VEXDRENTI-937936 format. One record per residue (C-alpha): x, y, z. Coordinates in steps of 0.05 Angstrom, whole numbers, padded with zeros to 5 digits, always signed. Last residue first. Layout:
! residues N
XYZ...
***
This chain:
! residues 73
+02328+02167+01908+02325+02184+01974+02290+02129+02027+02266+02156+02086+02279+02116+02145+02235+02070+02190+02282+02017+02202+02237+01979+02149+02235+02033+02094+02162+02046+02070+02139+02014+01997+02147+02058+01937+02073+02071+01919+02067+02050+01853+01979+02068+01838+01953+02017+01797+01916+02034+01726+01830+02044+01727+01792+02056+01664+01786+01981+01643+01785+01950+01700+01706+01979+01697+01676+02018+01762+01648+01999+01819+01628+02061+01871+01636+02068+01948+01657+02142+01973+01670+02158+02044+01653+02222+02070+01699+02245+02115+01747+02292+02074+01730+02263+02003+01749+02186+02021+01760+02123+01981+01729+02055+01961+01731+02020+01894+01696+01967+01874+01725+01929+01813+01691+01910+01752+01710+01856+01690+01647+01830+01690+01663+01758+01707+01723+01773+01740+01682+01812+01793+01745+01844+01839+01728+01875+01916+01751+01915+01960+01805+01960+01910+01829+02025+01937+01826+02088+01905+01870+02152+01903+01832+02200+01878+01836+02223+01799+01876+02219+01743+01859+02201+01668+01876+02124+01676+01829+02136+01735+01865+02107+01810+01889+02050+01836+01913+02020+01905+01917+01942+01911+01876+01926+01975+01830+01868+01932+01865+01850+01866+01873+01886+01812+01934+01854+01765+01912+01786+01758+01848+01816+01713+01894+01828+01661+01841+01860+01608+01811+01816+01553+01778+01863+01496+01719+01847+01478
***
């Protein structure tokens, strides 16, 4: 069995499937099983599902500028 770097996944991280899909928030990570419970919304409906972390990747989002200005690239 391939070992996953579990320290990359922690509650509060924004993730998505490696093959695309909705952005989800991790609410729990089970290191023994390699699974993460994720939540997201479809319209007003809240979804919560447990996924294998091997299928997920962290979505790297730019941090907001504390001065309230948009950052240029």
